[in-house]
N, C-alpha and C positions, 0 to 999 in steps of 0.2 A: 622465587622468593618474593615477598611483598615489595621489597625495594625495587626489584626489576619490573614489577607490575605497575609501578606508580607512573602516571602520566599527568604532566602539569599539576603536580600537587595532589592529585586524586588517585585513589586506587582504581585501576582499570576494571571494566565490567566483566572480567573473566569468570566471576563466581555467580553472576546473575542468571536466572532462568530465562528462556526465550520470552516468556510472558512479561517478566520484569524489565527486560531490554525494550520490548515493545511499549510498555507503559512509560518508560523513561524517555524513549525516542520521541513519542507523540504527546507526552504529558497527560496521559490517560490513565490515571491511577485507578479509576473505578472500572476499567474494562480488562477483559482477559483475552489473550490471544488464543485463537482456535487453529488457524493455519496460516502459512505463508507461502507465496509462490513467485518466482522470478517471471517477469513478463515485460512487454513493451507497453507504453502508455501514450496515447494521442488524446489530447483534450482541447476543447474550445471553451474558454471561460467568458470573458467579457470582450467587447469590441477593441478595447485598448490593449489587450494582451494577445489575442489571436490563438492560432494553432501551434502546438509544439509537440515534439516526440522525445521520449526519455525511456531508457532501459533501467529497470529497478525492480523493487520487490512490492507485491501486493500483500497487505497484511489483513487477515480477516479476524476481526474481534467479535465478541458477543454483542457489542453495542455500536461498533464503528467499523467501516471499511477504510483502510488507510494505504497510501502509496508513498514510497520513499525512493529517491534516486539522487545520484550525484553525476555531474557532467562538467569536466574541466573546472572543478572547484566550486561550481554552483550547485546548490542543494535545492531539491524539490521535495516538499513534504505537504501531502494532501490528506485531509481528514474528512470523511463523509459519514456523519451520524446516519445509522440505519433508517431512522425515521425521515430523512431527507431524500432517500433514494426512491424515486417514483416509478421507475421502470428498468428492468434488466432484460436484455435480449441476448441469448447464447446461440452462437453459430458453431457447432462442433466441428464441422468440415473445415472451416476457416480458422479454427482455434481462437475464437474471439468471444468477448463479452462486451456488449454496449451497455452503458449505464447512463441514465438520465436523472437529474436531481430537481428538487423543488426550487433551486436557485438558477434555473434555466441553463444548466451546464450539461454538456454531452461529452462523455468520455468513452474511449475505445481501448480495451485491454487485449493484447494479443499474446498468447501463451506458447510455450515451446512445443507441447504435445497435446493431442486431443484428450488424453487422460487428465492432464492438468485442468482443462476446461470442465470436464465432467466432475472433477473433484471439487472445484470451486462452486459449480452449480449445486452440488450436494450439500455444501456447507451454508449456502445462502438460502 
């Protein structure tokens, strides 16, 4: 029932499509979800942040590539507009995708299977 589905005064997202959940999670109303894949993320941002590793979900939208993870209550939400991605390197044997952005960021995504990497490559 709706009463059981209420969370903190809001109706839970149980009736939303995957694309609507993606739009709501990242605030990307103008984008549409194409695929999502569970993966590990290692990224180097700026000197004051450094390197870190997270297990989460890579979301491939029509206009953005996004990553979301939670770890001991901390949330990591990354949004990469497609036009800021300058280079992608896929290594199928290692199940990885390296990504470089125009903001001088370097990200490494490691997938569970080689099929996952092949599928992500075909979507991008």
